[in-house]
C-alpha positions as a printed Julia matrix, in Angstrom:
396×3 Matrix{Float64}:
 264.1   369.43  138.89
 265.38  365.76  139.84
 262.86  364.47  142.17
 260.0   365.61  139.5
 261.86  363.55  137.11
 262.36  360.65  139.07
 258.52  360.78  140.44
 257.64  361.38  136.73
 259.68  358.01  135.64
 258.14  356.02  138.57
 254.72  356.94  137.36
 255.6   355.6   133.7
 257.11  352.82  135.3
 253.76  352.2   136.86
 251.73  352.99  133.94
 253.85  350.39  131.79
 253.54  347.56  134.36
 249.93  348.25  134.87
 249.75  348.13  131.01
 251.74  345.06  130.41
 249.46  343.59  133.16
 245.98  343.79  131.46
 246.36  340.76  129.45
 247.0   338.69  132.17
 243.86  340.04  134.38
 240.36  338.31  133.75
 238.06  341.9   133.3
 234.67  340.8   134.47
 233.22  344.29  134.89
 232.17  343.18  131.28
 229.98  340.58  132.66
 227.24  342.21  134.1
 224.97  341.64  130.9
 226.18  338.07  130.33
 225.1   335.26  132.88
 227.83  332.83  133.8
 226.72  330.32  136.17
 227.5   326.22  136.83
 224.89  323.89  137.13
 223.44  322.37  140.12
 224.69  318.74  138.43
 228.34  319.83  138.41
 228.19  321.7   141.87
 227.08  318.22  143.03
 229.75  316.31  141.2
 232.65  318.74  142.13
 231.58  318.4   145.82
 230.95  314.59  145.92
 234.65  314.45  144.6
 236.2   316.29  147.48
 236.97  319.3   145.16
 237.22  323.02  145.99
 235.12  325.03  144.09
 237.79  327.13  142.67
 240.47  324.12  142.1
 242.25  324.2   139.21
 241.02  322.63  135.74
 242.01  321.68  132.45
 239.91  320.83  129.14
 240.01  318.16  126.96
 238.79  317.92  123.19
 238.18  314.92  121.32
 237.3   316.32  117.5
 235.75  313.17  116.02
 233.47  312.34  119.13
 232.87  315.86  119.12
 233.28  316.06  122.75
 235.02  319.1   125.5
 235.76  317.83  128.91
 236.38  319.94  131.95
 238.84  317.95  134.87
 239.22  319.24  138.16
 242.28  318.96  140.8
 241.6   316.85  144.06
 243.47  317.84  146.67
 245.69  315.22  145.99
 246.72  316.63  142.83
 244.9   314.07  140.69
 242.33  315.55  138.23
 239.19  313.81  137.62
 236.6   314.99  134.96
 233.54  317.09  135.98
 231.58  317.33  133.36
 231.72  316.91  129.39
 229.35  319.03  126.45
 228.7   317.82  122.7
 230.8   320.57  120.95
 228.02  322.37  119.01
 230.4   323.05  115.61
 233.72  322.66  114.24
 234.78  323.28  110.86
 237.09  321.23  108.73
 238.38  317.82  109.25
 240.67  315.71  111.4
 244.17  317.04  111.48
 246.13  319.89  112.63
 245.57  323.66  111.86
 248.68  324.95  109.2
 247.78  328.07  107.7
 245.14  331.36  107.97
 241.79  330.19  105.96
 242.38  326.64  105.96
 239.12  325.98  108.44
 240.86  323.36  110.44
 240.63  323.58  114.01
 244.08  323.64  116.15
 245.67  319.92  117.53
 247.65  320.32  120.19
 248.63  321.25  123.86
 247.67  325.03  124.71
 248.02  326.76  128.02
 245.53  329.59  128.61
 245.77  332.48  130.91
 243.75  335.04  132.07
 244.57  337.2   129.46
 242.82  335.0   126.64
 239.78  334.88  128.19
 237.5   337.58  126.29
 233.88  338.43  127.73
 233.51  340.92  125.15
 233.42  338.59  122.69
 231.36  338.59  119.09
 230.4   334.84  120.13
 228.75  335.26  123.26
 231.95  334.35  125.71
 235.21  332.54  124.41
 238.14  331.54  125.41
 241.33  332.26  123.0
 243.68  328.71  122.29
 246.5   330.95  121.87
 247.2   329.27  118.71
 250.3   329.34  117.12
 252.09  327.85  120.28
 255.59  327.32  120.07
 255.22  324.06  118.3
 252.99  325.58  115.54
 255.38  328.58  115.45
 258.49  326.28  115.1
 256.6   325.25  112.09
 256.08  328.64  110.61
 252.14  327.69  111.03
 249.6   330.78  110.69
 246.39  331.44  112.01
 244.7   334.01  114.48
 242.06  334.1   117.04
 241.3   330.56  117.19
 238.4   329.87  120.24
 236.24  328.02  122.0
 233.31  330.59  122.21
 229.28  330.34  122.08
 226.64  330.97  119.02
 227.29  327.51  117.95
 229.0   328.55  114.48
 233.07  327.68  113.58
 235.53  328.85  111.23
 238.13  327.21  112.56
 237.15  327.15  116.21
 235.23  324.91  118.72
 232.2   326.71  119.35
 229.64  325.65  121.66
 226.15  326.37  122.82
 225.54  330.15  124.68
 224.35  327.84  127.96
 227.66  325.46  127.75
 229.74  328.55  127.32
 228.66  329.93  130.35
 229.52  326.81  132.21
 232.74  326.56  130.83
 233.41  330.27  131.24
 232.71  329.71  134.93
 234.6   327.1   135.7
 238.05  328.64  134.15
 237.06  331.89  136.06
 236.6   330.38  139.12
 240.24  328.39  138.9
 241.46  331.98  138.09
 239.96  333.08  140.93
 241.09  330.47  142.75
 244.88  331.52  142.01
 245.51  329.42  138.91
 247.78  331.08  136.68
 247.06  329.22  133.35
 245.21  325.86  132.7
 245.92  323.15  129.89
 243.69  322.47  127.07
 244.18  319.13  125.05
 242.93  319.3   121.98
 243.25  315.78  120.15
 241.59  314.08  117.31
 240.14  311.3   118.95
 240.73  309.29  122.03
 244.04  307.86  121.35
 242.64  304.05  122.3
 244.43  301.16  120.41
 241.35  300.97  118.56
 241.24  304.17  117.18
 245.13  304.72  116.29
 244.71  301.35  114.41
 241.84  302.69  112.49
 243.75  306.1   111.2
 246.95  304.3   110.84
 246.74  305.15  107.12
 246.16  309.14  107.77
 248.79  311.54  106.31
 248.47  313.03  109.9
 249.41  309.34  111.74
 253.25  310.48  112.36
 251.84  313.68  114.24
 249.18  311.79  116.26
 251.97  309.53  117.7
 253.55  312.36  118.89
 250.19  314.35  120.81
 249.54  310.51  121.9
 252.39  310.39  124.47
 250.86  313.46  126.3
 247.77  311.77  126.14
 249.21  308.26  127.47
 251.2   310.43  130.6
 247.39  312.25  131.39
 245.75  308.55  131.11
 248.21  307.09  133.32
 248.65  310.04  136.04
 245.67  311.93  135.73
 247.6   314.96  135.63
 248.52  317.4   133.04
 251.49  316.74  131.66
 254.81  319.63  131.53
 255.36  320.5   128.04
 258.35  321.48  125.93
 258.74  321.76  122.17
 262.23  321.17  120.51
 263.43  319.7   117.14
 259.96  320.89  116.2
 258.24  318.22  117.86
 256.08  318.17  121.68
 258.63  316.43  124.71
 256.68  315.46  127.3
 257.31  315.46  131.25
 261.12  315.6   130.64
 263.4   316.55  133.26
 265.85  319.23  131.96
 263.1   320.55  129.31
 263.37  324.55  130.33
 264.28  327.11  127.58
 264.33  324.53  124.69
 264.65  325.86  121.54
 261.58  324.85  119.61
 263.82  324.48  116.3
 266.95  323.49  117.69
 268.13  320.02  118.69
 266.82  318.32  121.88
 269.59  317.94  124.62
 270.86  314.81  125.45
 270.28  315.05  128.76
 266.17  315.15  128.89
 265.44  312.44  130.61
 261.78  310.87  131.87
 261.49  310.52  135.89
 262.55  307.13  136.28
 258.78  305.92  138.08
 256.8   307.37  135.46
 259.71  305.65  132.68
 258.59  302.19  134.61
 254.69  303.04  134.69
 254.72  304.2   131.17
 256.9   301.4   129.85
 254.41  298.79  131.3
 251.49  300.72  129.88
 253.04  300.52  126.26
 253.69  297.07  126.37
 249.76  296.56  126.99
 248.95  299.02  124.41
 251.37  297.59  122.03
 249.05  293.62  122.3
 245.97  295.56  121.75
 247.12  297.44  118.95
 248.4   294.58  117.33
 244.94  292.95  117.53
 243.15  295.92  116.07
 245.55  295.94  113.4
 244.7   292.5   112.13
 241.13  293.8   112.4
 241.82  296.54  109.98
 243.71  294.66  107.73
 242.63  295.45  104.11
 240.28  298.74  105.52
 241.04  302.23  105.29
 238.96  304.85  107.51
 237.19  307.4   104.93
 237.06  310.56  107.34
 233.92  312.79  106.45
 234.07  316.13  104.91
 232.31  319.06  106.89
 229.63  318.56  103.98
 229.19  315.27  104.83
 228.93  315.98  108.49
 226.35  318.57  108.07
 224.53  316.23  105.84
 224.25  313.96  108.65
 222.65  316.6   111.06
 220.22  317.47  108.7
 218.52  313.96  108.99
 219.02  314.26  112.24
 216.67  317.27  112.36
 214.37  315.92  109.78
 213.79  313.0   112.12
 213.65  314.57  115.65
 212.36  317.81  114.93
 211.25  318.93  118.19
 214.6   317.0   120.07
 217.63  319.24  118.97
 217.72  322.66  120.59
 220.78  323.22  118.09
 222.42  322.35  114.89
 225.61  320.64  115.66
 227.98  320.13  112.2
 227.69  316.38  113.23
 229.91  313.59  114.64
 232.78  312.76  111.95
 232.79  309.82  113.98
 229.2   308.83  113.26
 229.73  309.87  109.9
 232.39  308.2   108.65
 233.12  304.59  107.69
 235.08  302.14  106.98
 235.52  300.88  103.41
 237.61  298.47  101.63
 241.23  299.84  100.05
 240.81  298.41   96.96
 237.48  299.39   96.83
 238.39  302.8    97.48
 241.34  302.67   95.06
 238.73  301.42   92.39
 236.47  304.53   93.39
 239.24  307.28   93.59
 240.15  305.66   89.93
 236.85  306.3    88.66
 236.23  310.15   89.68
 239.92  310.78   88.49
 239.03  309.19   85.2
 235.42  311.53   85.44
 237.27  314.53   86.1
 239.46  313.89   83.35
 237.08  313.18   81.2
 234.99  316.22   82.04
 238.33  317.97   81.74
 238.88  316.8    78.41
 234.86  317.97   77.44
 235.4   321.08   78.41
 238.62  321.89   76.93
 236.6   320.63   73.78
 233.85  322.59   74.0
 236.32  325.65   74.59
 237.92  325.16   71.14
 235.29  324.8    69.67
 233.78  327.76   70.89
 237.1   329.19   70.39
 236.82  328.41   66.71
 233.42  329.49   66.09
 234.36  332.81   67.83
 237.56  333.06   65.16
 235.15  332.06   61.87
 232.7   334.63   62.48
 235.18  337.42   62.8
 236.83  336.29   59.21
 235.52  339.27   56.82
 232.94  337.89   53.68
 234.71  338.83   50.85
 232.96  341.7    48.63
 232.4   342.0    44.72
 235.11  342.45   42.48
 234.35  346.01   41.27
 235.9   345.66   37.95
 234.17  343.07   36.89
 230.93  344.66   38.01
 231.46  347.44   35.96
 232.83  345.41   32.63
 229.2   343.52   33.4
 227.48  346.93   33.54
 228.64  347.82   30.02
 227.47  344.69   28.25
 223.92  345.45   26.35
 220.99  344.42   27.64
 219.79  341.21   26.14
 216.19  341.45   24.55
 213.9   338.89   26.52
 211.82  338.99   23.09
 214.7   337.49   21.34
 214.7   334.68   23.93
 211.54  333.08   23.37
 212.97  332.28   19.86
 216.12  331.28   20.7
 214.95  327.14   20.73
 217.71  324.98   22.12
 220.35  327.6    23.36
 220.1   327.17   26.61
């Protein structure tokens, strides 16, 4: 009896372990009807850089430029870019995703495990970005199923063509087959150069982007994905003593950047500040008028009209090309004119509603009927002799 119980318990534990591992194992059986392949161009680049076919990868996304890059590790641990793609579609505008249904594509640092790879996707193939991550959750941000996927259609995702997604998925699968346990996606608003940071310095998201820039800078310096942690509702990068941090709790005093990295970053930042100051002077008095999703789509419609035979798909458009610099004074005057026009429309609508209401009230007032008593008195009087009226001169 005891032996049977132990056997049953062992089987139950084994089943539990197997169930919990399902999300950490990439099921490739469903790929038999979906071709995944890496182009000869990318294969040749990997070989030329002296990389293994199954070496670790990471992905960088630049939303404004509409570019997705795949980087791969060399034997020395430094990463080099092996290919990049024009993003077919992304929805919303620059800035982070904050809540379910806001159509925003995520910005931040995300870790992808095999269980987030979906060969059964309704959008050909997909990679779940793992939103919300620890940082997003620390701010109570909501949303789900934010992907990189095929089908060139987006409601908060980064969507590629099916052909592009074949290669991205294949590169990720090979890395997992080679033993990589997770890879990093850096989803950034734009390349965080002094020029771009100065151009976007007046954005409501600027402080958030300055935080992301630290992780971006570390990668630019080292060509290694930064170690990411969260405390005090903010990202911290490459910090010694960052294990087990509470995303909403205070950052421990003992957090420290490795000395060699800190020294390199200080020099990097000094050079950055000089270039940023020059760019800031260049954009003084101007503001970047970021395009809406509709404006980006209008740009694509124009492209398609001019190059009907050259576009194999319909990207939502580059925010960099659809946006423009405007003088702050001109923008303020435009915004004031739009606000006044809106107020006038609202007043006109309100006046029309009041008029309609008054008209309806008047229509509802009953028409008074004749006095029945007076009518009866009239009927009692003798009818006048019409012949007599002919001789009643001057009595009108």
